[in-house]
C-alpha positions in Angstrom: 164.4 118.5 104.3 161.3 120.3 102.7 163.8 123.7 101.8 166.2 120.9 100.0 163.3 119.5 98.1 161.9 123.2 97.4 165.8 124.1 96.3 166.0 121.0 94.1 162.8 121.7 92.2 163.6 125.5 91.5 167.2 124.1 90.3 165.8 121.6 88.3 163.0 124.1 86.8 165.8 126.4 86.2 167.9 124.1 84.2 165.0 123.2 82.3 164.2 126.7 81.0 168.1 127.3 80.3 168.5 124.0 78.4 164.8 125.0 76.1 166.4 128.4 75.8 169.5 127.4 74.8 168.3 124.9 72.2 165.7 127.5 71.0 169.1 130.1 70.5 170.7 127.3 68.7 167.9 127.0 66.0 167.1 130.7 65.5 167.3 131.3 62.2 168.6 134.2 59.9 166.0 136.4 58.2 167.6 135.4 54.9 167.0 131.9 56.1 163.1 132.5 57.3 162.5 134.6 53.6 163.9 131.3 51.7 161.7 128.9 53.8 158.7 130.8 52.7 159.5 131.5 49.2 158.3 129.7 45.9 159.3 131.3 42.4 157.4 130.7 39.3 159.1 131.4 35.9 156.2 132.8 33.5 156.1 131.2 30.2 159.7 129.3 31.1 160.8 125.9 30.3 162.5 123.8 32.6 165.4 121.9 31.0 167.4 119.6 33.3 167.5 122.8 36.1 167.9 125.4 33.7 165.0 127.6 32.7 164.7 128.9 29.4 162.3 131.0 27.6 160.9 132.8 30.3 159.2 136.1 30.1 159.6 136.9 33.8 160.5 135.9 37.2 158.3 136.1 40.3 158.9 135.3 43.5 156.3 135.1 46.4 157.5 135.6 49.9 154.5 134.2 52.5 154.7 136.9 55.9 154.1 135.1 58.9 154.1 136.6 62.4 158.1 135.2 62.8 158.9 136.9 59.7 157.3 139.9 60.7 159.6 139.9 64.0 162.6 138.9 62.4 162.8 141.5 60.0 161.8 144.5 61.8 163.9 147.4 63.5 167.5 147.0 63.0 167.8 143.5 61.3 169.7 143.2 58.3 166.7 142.4 56.0 166.7 143.9 52.8 165.2 146.8 52.2 162.3 145.4 50.1 161.3 143.5 53.0 161.5 145.8 56.2 159.1 148.2 53.8 156.5 145.6 52.5 156.5 144.0 56.2 155.1 147.2 57.5 151.7 146.0 56.0 151.7 142.9 58.2 149.9 144.9 61.2 147.9 146.9 59.3 143.9 147.1 59.1 143.9 145.9 55.5 145.6 142.6 56.4 144.1 142.1 59.5 142.7 138.7 59.7 144.2 137.8 56.2 147.6 136.5 54.8 150.3 138.6 53.5 152.6 138.1 50.9 155.4 140.0 49.2 155.5 139.4 45.3 159.1 140.3 43.9 159.2 140.2 40.2 161.3 140.6 37.3 160.7 141.3 33.6 163.1 139.2 31.4 161.5 140.2 28.0 158.7 142.8 27.3 155.8 141.9 29.7 152.7 142.3 30.0 152.0 142.3 33.9 148.7 142.0 35.2 148.8 141.7 38.6 145.2 140.1 38.8 146.6 136.9 37.2 148.4 135.9 40.5 146.5 133.5 42.2 147.1 131.8 45.9 145.1 128.5 46.1 141.7 128.9 44.9 141.8 132.8 45.0 142.7 135.2 42.3 144.4 138.3 43.4 141.9 141.7 43.0 143.2 144.9 42.8 141.9 145.7 46.3 144.1 143.1 47.2 147.1 144.8 46.8 148.4 147.0 49.6 151.2 148.7 47.8 150.2 152.1 46.3 149.9 151.2 42.6 151.9 154.3 41.7 155.0 152.1 43.1 155.5 149.5 40.9 155.4 148.9 37.3 152.7 147.2 35.9 151.1 146.8 32.3 153.4 146.9 29.6 156.8 146.7 31.1 160.2 146.5 29.2 162.8 143.9 29.8 165.0 144.1 33.0 162.0 146.2 34.5 161.9 145.0 38.0 158.7 145.6 40.7 157.8 144.5 44.3 154.5 145.0 45.9 152.4 143.5 49.2 149.0 142.1 48.7 146.5 139.7 51.0 144.7 136.7 50.6 141.4 135.6 52.8 142.6 133.3 55.8 140.8 130.1 54.3 143.6 129.5 51.6 146.2 129.4 54.0 146.8 126.7 56.9 150.0 126.6 58.5 152.0 123.0 58.0 150.3 122.3 54.2 150.9 122.9 50.6 149.3 125.5 48.7 149.3 126.5 45.1 150.1 130.0 44.0 151.1 131.7 40.7 150.7 133.8 37.9 147.9 133.3 34.9 148.8 129.1 34.2 152.4 129.1 35.8 152.4 127.8 38.8 154.3 126.4 42.0 153.9 124.8 45.6 154.7 126.6 49.0 154.5 124.7 52.1 153.4 127.4 54.8 155.4 127.1 57.9 154.0 126.0 61.4 152.7 122.9 63.1 
């Protein structure tokens, strides 16, 4: 009788584990979906006219990099090259204990781009927070159609899983709900 009870208990545990594992696989998101979930767009000097942005000097996309996105975009994943390159900072000493963001930007008309105009929560990004070598992304006076990507960190107190944060450039801002809990 004890053996039958043990066998039934083991079968029950195995079934629960298999069902939970199957549900997790079914809910797995692609790298593209993970990036979308962790991204927020800011239009610099643009005005929203019923879903159409006009007069924007530039577009910025901020991508919050957490452990889930870092793992999903590594190795042989279908992640874009810009993400694979900058997500490397996630495990670096410079990012340890801080929150990592990747900023992708595009100048639509000539723009004086200053990374120190970026803010996350109440924190204003400084040059020391930028992890990408300054030679590898355009800044200062940039012409139309210039694109750039760089990684930066902010102190951990600005980010809380499951909460909404305000981020942006200068006076132009948006909100991002941080994934988690």
